[in-house]
N, C-alpha and C positions, 0 to 999 in steps of 0.2 A: 686579678692582679698578677703580673708577670714576676716570676722570681728571677733574680740576676744570678747568673752562673759566674763563679770566680774565674778570673783570667789566668790564675797561676798555672793550672794544667796546660793551657794553651801556650803560655810563655815558656814553660819548661820544655814542651814539645818543640817549639821553635828553636830554643837554645840547643837542644840535642841535634836538631836538623843542621843547624849552622856549625856545630862542632865537627861535623864530617863523619865519615864512615868509621864504624867500630873496627879496631884492629887488634893484633896480638900485643900483649903487654910485656914490656921489658922494663924492669924496675930501675936499672942503672941511669938512664937519662933523667930520671926524676929526683936524683940525689940532691941536686942544687935548687930544685923548685921549692919556694917558700910556702906557697898555698896552692891547694887544689880544690876542686869542687866535687862533692859526691851527691848523687841523686839516689835517695832511698824511697821506699814506698810506705806511706802512712797506713795506719790500721784501716782507714776508710777508703784506701785505694788511690788516694791522691799522691802526687810526687812531692818530695821534700828535697830541696837543694840546699846544701850546707857547705860553707868554706871551712877547710880544715888544714892542719899541718900534716906533713908527710916526712918520714925518714926512710933511708935505705940502709939496711944492715945485712951483711953477708949476702948481698945480691937480691934480697927480698925487700919489698916496700911494706911499711907499717903505718897505720893510723891509730889514733887513740881518742878516747872520750870518757867522760864521767857519766852521770845520769842525765842523758840528753834524749830528746825525741828521736834523733837520727840513730843513736846507739840502740835505743829500744826497737826501732824498726829493724835493725840488723840482727837483733836477737830473735825476732819473729821470722825474718826472711833475710838470709845472709847475702842475697844477690843485690848488687848495686851497679850504678854506672859511675865511672870516674872520668871527670873532665880535667884535662891538663893542658899545658902549653902545646903539647904535641898531638893532641886528639882526644877522642872519646873511647873508653874501654868498658866493656861489659864484664865485670869481675864478680868475685865472691869473696867474703871475708872468712878467715879461720881465726877463731879466738885463741889467743896465746895465754895459757893458764899456768904453764910450767915456770916457776920463779927463775930458774937458771936461764931460760930462754927470754924472759921478760927483762932481766937486768940490762943486757946490752942495748935493748930498744929504749929503755928509760934513759940510759946514759946518752944515747944518740940524740934523743929529743933535747936533753939538757945541753949538750954540746952545740947543737945547731941553733937552738932558739934562746939560749942564755937566760937572762933575768926574766923575760916575759914568761918563759916556761916555769920558772920558780914561782912567779906571781900567780900563775893559773893553777898550780898544783893543788891548793886547798879546794878549789872549785871542782876538780876532777875526783876528789875523795882519795881515800887511802889505797884503794885498789882499782884504778881505772881499767876500762876495757881496752886491751891492746889487741889489735887485729892485723893479721897479715893479709895483704891483697894477693889473691891467686886467680888464675884463669878458671872460668867456669868449665865444668866437664859435662858431657852428655847432652850437648846442644843448648845448655843452660839458660 
């Protein structure tokens, strides 16, 4: 009996191909973007594509999550591909743990997304993962 291979990895690969070449990341153009897509790597090596919110604070782009699969993926491997209206970017996340640095990011999400952000807060938990998107270093 033949086993069927899932089409998701193929679909993600095609989506990345269509997204265009990977380029340098500048956070500023993404300040007005409502939703972006991130591609992380599951524990079994398959790709996971997730639509998420983004904010820009002080020239840096931030994303956030609670106890999610894509968030767990980034704890294991902080490299990801970000797909936006302007292209595809191979980036890395830095977890923001300092409360003073987290506060303006939380406020930026609240200001940008309003009541839906408040509605989703209990699902993210008391201390969601806040991550800064940064360029990969070392050929990454």
